[in-house]
N, C-alpha and C positions, 0 to 999 in steps of 0.2 A: 666548792665552786667549779663550774664547768668552763674550762678554757676552750677557746675556739682555735682550731687548727686551719691554717691556710696551706693547701696542698700545692697550688700553683704560685707559691709566694715569690714575689719579686723581693729584692732587698729593701730594707727600710728606707734607704736613700732614694731608690727608684719609686717607691710608693709616695714618698714625700714630694718628689719631683712631679709625679703625675697629679698629685693633689693640687700643687701650686699652678700647674698649667691647664687645669680643667676649664672647660668653656662655659659652664653654668653652675649654679649653686647645687643642683641635685647631683650632678656628677662629682662635684667637690666633696659633698657630704659622703658619698659612697667611698671615694678614695680615702677620705679622712677616717672613716670607720675601719677600713682595712689597715691603715697606718697605725691607728691606736692598738689594734689587735697585734700587729707585727712588732711594733716598737716597745709597747708597754705591757704586752701579754694580758690585756684586759679581757674580762668576760663579756658576753653579749649584753648582760644587764648594765655593766659599767659603761660600755660604749653607748648604749641607748640613753643612759642618764646624762652622759657628757654631751651628746648630740641632740637631745630632746626628741628622740624618736622611739619607737617601740622595740622591744627585744626581738619580737618576731620578724621585724623588718631587717634587723641586723643579721639574724640567722638566715633569712632569705637571701640577702646580698652575699653573704659568705658562701652559702650553698651554690648560688649561681656562679660566683667567681671560681670556686673549686671545680664545678662541673663543666661550665662553658668557657671559662677563661676570662681574660680581661675585657673582652668585647661586651660582656654582660654588664660592665660598669658604666660604659659610655651611655649617655642619655639618648633615649629613643623618644622622639616626639609622638605623642598619642594621637591627637587630632582625628579628623574624620567623623563620619556619621555612622556610628555603630548601632544606633537604635532607629534607623530610618524604616518607616513603614511603607513609604512610596519611594520609588527611585526619583532622581532629579528630573528626568524626562516626564514621568507621570505627574509630578507636581507642576511642571511647566504646562502640560496639557490641561490640567485642571484649572490652573490660573488663567489660561488662555480663554477657556469657556467663561470664566467669571469676568474677564476683561470685556468680552463681547456683551455680556449683560450690563456691565457698568457703562459702556459706551452708549447703550440704548437708554441710559438714564436711571437704571435700577441701582439701588444702594446694595453694596456687597455687605452681607451680615455674616459675622463669624459663626453664628449658630447654624446658618444654612451651609456654610463651608464645612463645618464639623460633621453635619449630617451627611453631606455628600461623600466625605472621606470615609465615614463609618459604613455607608452603603457599599462603597467600593471594596473595603477591607473585610466587611462582614464581622466587625467587632467594635466595641465601644472604645472611645478615646477621650482624653481630657481636652478641655477647651484650649489649654496651653499649646497643644500640638498644632492647632489651626493658627494660633497667633504666631508661633515660631515659624511655621511654613510661610506665612505672609512676610514676616521679617527677613527670612532667608532670601527671598526673591525680591527684596527691595520695596515691597508695598508699604504704604504708610496710611495712617488714619487721616482721611479728609472728610470734614464735616460739611453739611450743606451751608450755603452762604447765610449770613445772619440777617440780610435784608434783601428786598426785591430790587433788581437793577433799575426798574422803571418807577421807583417810588418818588413822590413829590414832597420834598422836605418842607417847602413853603406851605403846602396844604396841611401838613401834619402840625406845623407850628400854629397855624390859624385855628385848627381844630382844638388845640390845647388851650387857646385863649377863651374858649366858650365852654366853661365848666357846666356840667349838668344838662347839656343839650345833647340829645341823641336823636338824630334824624329830625322829624318834624314835631316831636313831643318834647316837653320840658320834664326834667326829673321831678318827681314828687318827693317832698320832704315831710 
């Protein structure tokens, strides 16, 4: 069995204290792994089995702790747009053009938006990127109204009462 060595080891009590005072579950799990290694001399596989994580993750946490110190254990929020093809400003400019078209009464279609983005980037993208772009900027699906605003409900009801009559002709049976 390969036991893991903590070179920047805090005492077992200090590790336990850090584990109890951690601010979120991921930080708690990292401190817990180090605590199990320090207090019970467990292998990476034993720690992984106890915490339901992979052995490689335990080894990575121990390596980072030994190399970078305890700052590597504290949770770092990932967040951000790491796979953005257009900058926020470029997306806003593109949507401003679409807004002008929409205000003129044209319907904004995702397929056309996707083609415009692909033309600007000179590469193909999935339709999801266009949908995500609209969602990021607060756009929502608005469908055309289901009925005409000047419709005459009384005339429609009267028409329904005369079955088989279309215009000036009677339906042939």
